[in-house]
Structures are given as structure tokens and as C-alpha cells.
C-alpha positions in Angstrom: 0.0 0.0 0.0 1.2 3.5 -0.9 1.5 6.4 1.5 2.3 9.8 -0.2 3.6 12.6 2.1 3.8 16.2 1.2 6.2 18.1 3.4 8.7 21.0 3.7 11.9 20.5 5.6 11.4 24.1 7.0 8.1 23.0 8.7 8.5 21.9 12.3 5.1 20.1 12.3 6.3 18.1 9.3 9.2 16.7 11.4 6.8 16.1 14.3 4.3 14.5 12.0 6.9 12.3 10.4 7.9 11.0 13.8 4.2 10.4 14.9 3.5 8.6 11.6 6.6 6.4 12.0 5.4 5.5 15.6 2.0 4.5 14.2 3.5 2.6 11.3 5.7 0.6 13.8 2.5 -0.6 15.5 0.8 -1.4 12.2 0.7 -5.2 11.5 1.1 -4.8 7.8 4.0 -2.2 8.0 6.3 -4.2 5.8 3.8 -3.8 2.9 3.6 -0.1 3.2 5.6 2.1 0.7 6.2 5.7 1.7 6.9 8.3 -0.9 8.0 11.9 0.0 6.7 14.8 -2.1 8.0 18.4 -2.3 6.0 21.4 -0.9 7.5 24.8 -0.3 5.9 26.9 2.4 7.6 30.0 1.0 9.2 29.7 -2.4 10.1 33.4 -2.4 12.2 33.2 0.8 15.7 34.5 0.4 18.4 32.5 2.3 20.1 34.7 4.9 22.3 32.8 7.3 23.0 36.0 9.3 19.4 36.9 9.9 17.9 36.0 13.3 15.2 33.4 12.9 13.0 34.9 15.6 13.3 38.4 14.1 12.5 36.9 10.7 9.3 35.2 11.9 8.2 38.2 13.9 8.4 40.4 10.8 7.0 37.9 8.4 4.0 37.1 10.6 3.5 40.6 12.0 3.7 39.4 15.6 5.9 40.3 18.5 9.1 38.4 19.4 7.4 37.4 22.6 4.6 35.8 20.6 7.2 34.0 18.5 8.9 32.7 21.6 5.6 31.4 23.0 4.9 29.7 19.6 8.3 28.1 19.7 7.8 26.9 23.2 4.6 25.2 22.3 6.2 23.5 19.3 9.3 22.5 21.3 7.0 20.8 23.8 5.2 18.9 21.1 8.6 17.9 19.6 10.0 16.7 22.9 6.9 14.4 23.3 8.1 12.4 20.3 11.8 12.5 21.2 12.9 15.5 19.2 15.0 18.3 20.6 14.4 21.5 18.6 16.7 24.5 18.8 14.9 27.4 17.3 17.7 29.7 18.5 20.0 28.0 16.0 17.7 27.8 13.0 19.1 29.4 9.8 16.7 31.4 7.6 17.1 29.3 4.4 15.1 28.6 1.2 14.3 24.9 0.9 14.1 24.5 -2.9 17.6 23.0 -3.3 16.9 20.7 -0.3 13.8 19.5 -2.2 16.0 18.8 -5.3 18.2 16.7 -3.1 15.2 14.7 -1.8 14.1 14.2 -5.4 17.5 12.7 -6.3 17.4 10.6 -3.1 14.1 9.2 -4.3 15.7 7.7 -7.3 18.3 6.0 -5.0 15.8 4.6 -2.5 17.1 6.8 0.3 14.6 9.6 0.4 13.5 8.9 4.0 17.1 9.1 5.2 17.7 12.4 3.4 14.4 13.8 4.6 15.3 12.9 8.2 18.8 14.4 7.9 17.5 17.6 6.5 15.0 18.0 9.2 17.7 17.3 11.8 20.1 19.7 10.2 17.5 22.5 10.1 15.8 22.2 13.5 18.3 20.5 15.7 21.8 21.3 14.4 21.2 24.8 13.1 22.7 24.1 9.7 22.0 26.0 6.5 19.9 23.6 4.4 20.5 25.8 1.3 24.3 25.5 1.6 26.1 23.3 -0.9 28.4 21.7 1.6 25.6 20.8 3.9 23.6 19.2 1.1 26.7 17.4 -0.1 27.4 16.0 3.3 23.9 14.8 3.8 23.8 13.2 0.4 27.1 11.4 0.9 26.0 10.2 4.4 22.9 8.7 2.7 25.2 6.8 0.2 24.6 9.0 -2.9 27.6 9.3 -5.2 29.7 12.4 -4.7 29.8 13.2 -8.4 26.0 13.0 -8.7 25.6 15.3 -5.8 28.1 17.8 -7.3 26.2 17.7 -10.6 22.9 18.3 -8.7 24.3 21.3 -6.9 25.9 22.8 -10.0 22.8 22.4 -12.1 19.0 22.7 -12.0 18.5 19.0 -12.0 15.3 17.7 -10.4 13.7 21.2 -10.4 10.9 19.8 -12.7 10.1 17.0 -10.2 9.8 19.5 -7.3 7.4 21.6 -9.4 5.4 18.5 -10.4 4.9 17.6 -6.8 3.8 21.1 -6.0 1.3 21.1 -8.9 -0.1 17.7 -7.7 -0.5 19.2 -4.3 -2.6 22.0 -5.8 -4.8 19.5 -7.6 -5.4 17.7 -4.3 -6.2 21.1 -2.7 -3.3 20.8 -0.3 -2.5 24.2 1.1 -0.7 23.1 4.3 1.8 20.5 5.3 2.3 17.8 6.5 -0.3 16.1 4.4 -0.6 12.3 4.1 -2.5 10.5 1.3 -3.1 6.8 2.0 -3.9 4.4 -0.8 -4.7 7.3 -3.1 -7.9 7.7 -1.2 -7.6 8.8 2.5 -6.1 12.2 3.4 -4.7 13.1 6.8 -3.7 16.7 7.4 -1.3 17.8 10.0 0.8 16.2 12.8 -2.0 14.1 14.1 -1.7 11.8 17.2 -0.3 8.4 16.3 -3.7 6.8 17.1 -5.2 8.8 14.3 -2.5 7.7 11.9 -2.9 4.1 13.0 -6.7 4.3 12.5 -6.1 5.8 9.0 -3.6 3.1 8.1 -6.0 0.3 9.2 -8.9 1.8 7.2 -6.8 2.3 4.1 -5.4 -1.2 4.4 -8.8 -2.7 4.6 -9.8 -1.1 1.3 -6.4 -2.0 -0.2 -6.8 -5.6 0.7 -10.3 -5.7 -0.8 -8.9 -4.3 -4.1 -6.2 -7.0 -4.1 -8.7 -9.9 -3.8 -9.2 -12.0 -6.9 -12.4 -11.9 -8.9 -14.8 -14.6 -7.6 -15.4 -16.8 -10.7 -18.8 -18.4 -11.5 -18.3 -20.6 -14.6 -20.7 -20.7 -17.5 -20.7 -20.9 -21.3 -17.7 -19.0 -22.8 -15.8 -18.6 -26.0 -12.0 -18.9 -25.6 -9.1 -17.4 -27.6 -8.6 -20.7 -29.5 -12.1 -20.4 -31.1 -13.9 -22.9 -28.9 -17.3 -21.9 -27.6 -19.0 -24.1 -25.0 
């Protein structure tokens, strides 16, 4: 069964949602038959990378709220993250555009290591305070996931996989997705947001029931037929 996930590595709830989904999947009896595919979604395609800009100041100005309100918001998100074993450091977060990170994820999909790269990018952004738009950071993450260095250099020096990023975003528009994380199970069931793992498990179970029914063979009742060899009986 297929699970498609639209996500942005700049989204804290996407990282939290990833972890909650993984916890639910671990409890799912048919977990070995679930295929997960990550899809690109940019929360702010126009964002200009500025490693010297303060993240709190940036959010305050972008959202039109006070720094105190940003701190309160971060405190709430950090609490949610800690409940699933994640240690966010918003004071270290680098203001960075995620388009090149998404291109790396698209390359990783062709190598079967998209989940590893997605996880590493989340960790780099929210935990380690690394610049996810930096060539060296992307190279190191790709190499750690087992991607060839020359392929990574080619990716960074070119616009490769830009089309795939845009295709994912266009598909999100067709689905009416305007926020992430967003999970689509068995091309039928949508789950929006970093839901409790119980909700994910319930959705997995329901989607699997439909998937299993679709896989069942046609029940055959035999009668008179004509076959490809010309016999009719």
C-alpha cells in the first residue's frame, strides 16, 4: 500500500508529523507492505536565504507578531517535539530557502534513500542549526545517505530535479493541499497535520482494509464461454 507525504523541511510540524506517523507505522501489523513516498512542498518559495538573519526576528516580521509571541509559539512546538523524542533548537535555525533541499530529496528518491535524506535535512535545520540551502551541507547529507559524490556535485551545480519539485507542488494544488504535512493513504484517504499516532494508525488500518479488498481476486462463477482458441462451449 502506498502512502504519499507532502512536506517541507522548513516545517516543524512536518518533522513532528513524520515521527508520529513512524510510531504509528511501527505498530501497524502490515507495516512491511507499506511504501512511503515523500513529495515536495515549499511553504515560502520566495524566501531568500540569509544565514546572518535572526530566525525569531524573521518570523516576527513575516507574521506581523511580536518576538514574545514567536517565543511562545516556539515553546509550544518544542514541547510537542519533545513528546516524540525531538530536541528542537529554534535559536540555531538558519533562515534558508528549501528549494535545493527538495531537489536533493528528489535525487534521493531515485536511489531509494529519500527517507534518510528527509530525516537528515529536518535534523540539520531544527536540531543542528545548519544551512539547508548550503552546498556543503547538502553534499554531506547526500554522501551520508550513500549518494555518489559526483552525482551530488552535478545536482548542486545544475538545476536537476527542479521539474520534479514543481510537479509535486502542482499535484498538491490538484489535491487542494495548502498546508503540510499532508498524508495520502492508498490514493484515497487524506490526513492533514501532525496528528496523534492513534489517528495515523486508524487511517492506516482503514486504508489497508480497502487496499486488501482491491487485491482480492475476482470470484469466478463458470458458465458458457468462448475462448481465444475459437472454442465456444
